[in-house]
N, C-alpha and C positions, 0 to 999 in steps of 0.2 A: 504494500500500500504506500503510495506517495504521500508526502507531507506538504502542506501548503501553509505558509506564514504570511499574514497580511496585516499591516498596522499603519494606516495612513494618517492618523491623528497626530498633530503637532502638539508637543507638551512643553509648557512654560512653567517652571517650578522654582520655588524658593521664596524667601522673605521679600515682600514688595512686588511679587508677580502680578497681583491684581491691578497694579497701576498701568499695566499694558493693555487693559481691556478695550478702551476706546480706540487705540491705535490698531489693535487686532481687528476690530469690526470695520474700521475704515479701510483696512487692507482688502476687504471683500467688495469695495466700492458700494457699500450699503448706505442708504439714506434713511431707511425706516427699519426699526428692529422691534421684535416683541421680546420683552423681558419677563421671564417666567420665574416665579418664586412662591413662597408660602407666607402666611400671616406672621409667623414668628421671625423668619429670616429678614423679611422686608422691614422690620423694625430696628434692625441692627445698624449701628453707626457706620460700619464699614460698607454696608449695603447702600446706605444713602450716599456715601462718598462715591461709590461706583456709579450710581445713578447720575449724580451731578457731573461725573466725568463724561458720561455719554451725552448728556444735554449740552455741556460746554463744547463738545466736539461737533455740535451742530446736527446731531442725529434726532430724528423723530422717534420717540420711545412710546410704544404701545405696551401697557403693563397688564400682566395677569399674575396676581399675587395671592390666589385663592386655592392653590394646590392642596389636596387632602393628603392624609397619611399614605394612601396608595394612589398611584396615578390611575385615573378613571377614564374609561372610554367616552362617557358622555361629556366630560370636561374637554378632553382632547379634541373630539369632533367639533364642539362648539367653538373652541379657540382656533382650531385649524381653519374653519370657515371664516372666522373673524380676520385671521391673518391674510387669507386670500382677498377678502373684501377691502382690506386696508392696504393692500399691495406691500406687505411686509417682505423685506429683502433677506432677513436673517433672524435667527432665534438665539437668545442668550438665556441660559438656565443657570440660576444661582440658588443652590440648595442641595439637599441630600438626594438619595437614589430616586425617590418618588418624583421629586421636582425635575430631575434630569430625564427620567423616563417620560414624564409628561411633556417636557420641552421637545424631546426627540419625536414623540408621537405627533405633536403639533407640527413639527417640521415635515414629517412624512405626509400627514393629511393636507397641510398647506400646499405642498407641491403636487399631490396626486388627486386631490379633489374627491376623495371617497372616504367612507368611515374607516377608522383604524381597524374595526372588527373585520373588514374585508381585506385587510392587508396582513393579517396574522399568518404565522408560519415563517418559512425561510424564503426571502426574496420575492414576496408576493405583491410587489408594487413595481411600477415601471419607471417612474421619474425619481431622480436624485432628490433626496430631502433638501429642504432649504438649508443654506449654510448655518452651522451651529457652533457656538462657543459655550463650553461647559465650565462652570466654576463650582467644584464640589465643596460642600460645607461640612461633610463628614468624611472620615477616612475609612470608607466601607464598601459601598456598592461598586465603585470603579466604573460606573456608567459613563463617566466622562470620556472613556476611551473605548467604549463598547458599541458595536453595531446593533445590539439587542435592546429592546424596550419591553418591560414587563408591566402589564396594566390589568386593572380589575374591571371586569365586565359585570356590573351590578345586575343587569337585566337577566343574564344567564347564570349568575352565581359562579363565575369562573375566573381564573387568572389566565391571561393570554400572553403569549410570547410572539413578538414581531421583530423582524430585522433582516439584514442582508448587507452586502457591500455598499449599497446606496444609502445607508443610514448611519455611517460612521460620523461622529462629531468631527469637525474640522480642526478645532483647537481646544485643548484642555489647559486651564490655568490653575495651578496648584499653589496656593498661598497659605502657610500655616496660621496666618492672622485670623482666618475665618473659623478656626477651631477653638479660639480663646474662650468663647462663651458656651461651648458645647458641654452640657451636663455629663458628669462621669458615667452615668448609667447608659446614656445614648452613645457616648464614645466607646464604651465597652462593647455594646451590641454591634455597632457598625464595624469595629475592629475585628470582631469575630466573623462577621460577614465577609470581610476581605480575606481573612485566614481561610475560610472555606473555599474561596475561589482559587487560591493557590494550591490547596490540598487536592481539590477535585481536578484541577488542571494537571497536576503532577501524576495523579493516578488514573488518568483518562486513557482509553484505548487509542485515542488520536494524539497522544503526547509525542513530542519529538525532542531531539536534543536542544533545539531552540527554546521551545516552551518549557522544557524541564529546567533549563538554566534560569530562566526568568522566574518561574514558579518557586523554585527552591530559594532563590535570593529574596523573593517577596515574603516567603514564610519566615526565613531567618530574620529579615529586617523587621517584620511585624512582631515576631516573638521577642526580639531583643529590645524593642522600643515601646511596646504597649503599656507596660507597667509604669515607665517613666513619664509617658504622655498623659496617662489617666490618673495615676496615684501621686501623692506627695507633691513634688515641685511642678508637675505639669510642664516639663521642659519643652521649649519651642523647637529645638533641634529634633527631639523625639516626635513632636507633632509633624514636622516636615517629613521625617522618615515614614511616619504612618501614612501620610498622603501619597507619597511616592510608592510605597509598598502596595497600597490599595490599587493604584493605577497599574502597577506591574502585574499584580495578581490577575487583574481583568484582561490585560494584554495576553497573559498566558492562557486563561480559560476562554478568551474570545477566539483563540485559534485551536486549542485542544478540546474545547467545550466542557460542559459540566456533567456531573454524574448523579449518583443515587440520592445524595443529600438534597439537591435542588429538585430532583424529580419527585421525591416523596413529599417534599414541603409544598409543592404546587397545589395539591387538593386541599391541604390544611389552610392555605392562605385564601383559597377561593370559597371554601364551604364553611369553615368555622372561624374565619377572620383572624387567624393566627398571624402575628407580625412575621414578616419574612426572616428577619434576623433571628428571632426565637426559633422558628421552624428549622432553618438550615443549621443553626448553631448547635442546638441540642442533638440533632441527628448526626452531626459530623463525627464525633468520636466513635459511634457505633459503625458508621459507614466506612470510616478509615480502617478500623480493625477488620471489617468484612473484606475490603478490597486488597489490603496488604497481604492477606493470606495467599494471593496469587501473584504477588509482586515481591518476592523475597529479596531481590537485588536492590529494590528501592526503599525497603523498610529502614535500613540504617541511615540513609540520606535524610529521610523524613525526621527520624529521631534527632539527628545532629542539628538539622535546621531549627528544630524546636528547643534546642539548647541542651540536649542530653549528651553526656560524655560516655561514649561506648567503649567497652573493653574489646580488644582484638578478637577474642574468641566468642563474642556475642552472637547468638543464633538469630536468624530472621524473626522467629517468633518472639524472642526476648526483645529484639529491637522494636517490633510492633507494639508489644505491651508497654515498653518504656515511652514510645512516641505517644500513645493514647494517654498514658498517665501524665506526661508533660503537658499535653493539650488540656486535660482536665485541671491540672494545677494552675495553668494560665487562666482558665475560666474562673477558678476560685479566687485568684489574686486580684483580678480586675472586677470581680463581682458579677460575672455572667452566670445565669442559672444552668444547671446540668440536666434538669428535668422539666417537663410540662406539668402543670397541675391537672387534676382530674376534671376540673371545670373547663380547662382550655381544650382538652380532647377527651370527652367521655369515652370510656372503654367500649360502650356499645356501638361507637362510630368507627372503631379502629379498622374493622374489616372493610367497611365502605371506603375509607381513605386508601387502603392498600389496593383495592380494586380500581379506584379512580386514578391511581398513579400509572396504570398499565399503558396508556397511550404515550407516555413519556413527556419530556420537557419541550420538544420541538415539533409536536404534532400539529399545532394550529387548530383552527375551528373545524376543518374538514376531518382531521384525525380524531378529534373528540367526538364528532358525529359518528364516525365509523365504530368507535369504541362501544357506543350504545347498543349495537347489534351483536357484540361479541358474547360468547359463552365463556365465563371466567371461572377457573378452578384454582385450587391451591398451587398447582404446578404451572399456571400461566406465567410467562416471563414478562417482566416489566421492561418496556423499551428504554434503553439507556446506552450511553457510550462508555459506561464504566467497564473495566476489564473483566469483572466477574458478574455473570448473569445473576439476577435476583428474582426469585419467584414471589408470587403474591403472599404465600404463607411465610416466607422469610421476611418480607416487608412488614407483615402483620406482627411478627415477633419483635422486630426493631421498634415499631411504633409502641408496642406494649412496654418494652424496656425503657422507653423515654418518658413514661408517665410515672410520676412520683406516687 
């Protein structure tokens, strides 16, 4: 199997990077931009300075600052139509993963003139999305360098994945100043989200030497800086490392794709409204142990990236156990939960979640519709790019182990 690596997004990183925003937009010859954010971010002083920067540069700024916790199809379709009607030339997203996914969706709809629901799946739209500049305000989703957008379809109670080479952001601006006011609880959750991207990319069946190198360094950088970024002194250099590691992890998984943790989390997010970070984060130690059983050569590298000092005679199984233990220790140190409550996922819904995971992460609306006519048994295999196939009964066991 041949490997393909594609990364067209330009990354500007470091202290003061946000000062380049207006010049970056002017580089697209844009005259009118849509600024996408949420009610909390739009109140921050650095956000107001960024807005003033755009206005001072002579740009017409159309604002949408009402993004919800999850990007929503209904909001994206409405704002995409608004962008077309107002002849918007580019989209700027300043916020976390949901804001960036919303901005990406708006850029796709604005260019293609149809509902995002009709664009879901891989490459299911014809026109290049409007030019996009992404400013992540959490070191987590990595959406700023990703072709994928994940959105909630309230009408059908589903999470949809949409993307393709025509929806990569053009520029990502990584400035640690935007993390200064981030609450530790959210910083921990988003940091774990980024960690899952690196781990899933490294253990993907589509992994390559290129993605492995980026994924491992992202894991190492995140593991070594999260505590300093979130706890105690909240070091600015550690925050900068977090942001860069988050982008690196998504560059890796954007090429190697994602596996079981994200596949199993998708129905949780769509049907029981579980936050994405909580879903993938709690699943990850279980999924990591599951996959490393068939990747003995990679287990020691994962353990070392997570900060474990291995003995020369350490077996792959020992390395796997130590890697999972180190990941759980990191969760404990930064205050991330290791289980879901019984209220978050009632046990009577576990089987349903396992069955709904069967179409996989990249099925799109058409794949989900095909799933409805399938006869599912314990041995039905869940669609995934992970190296080890997982059955419905195995997924059910993992879900159950995740409930406190």
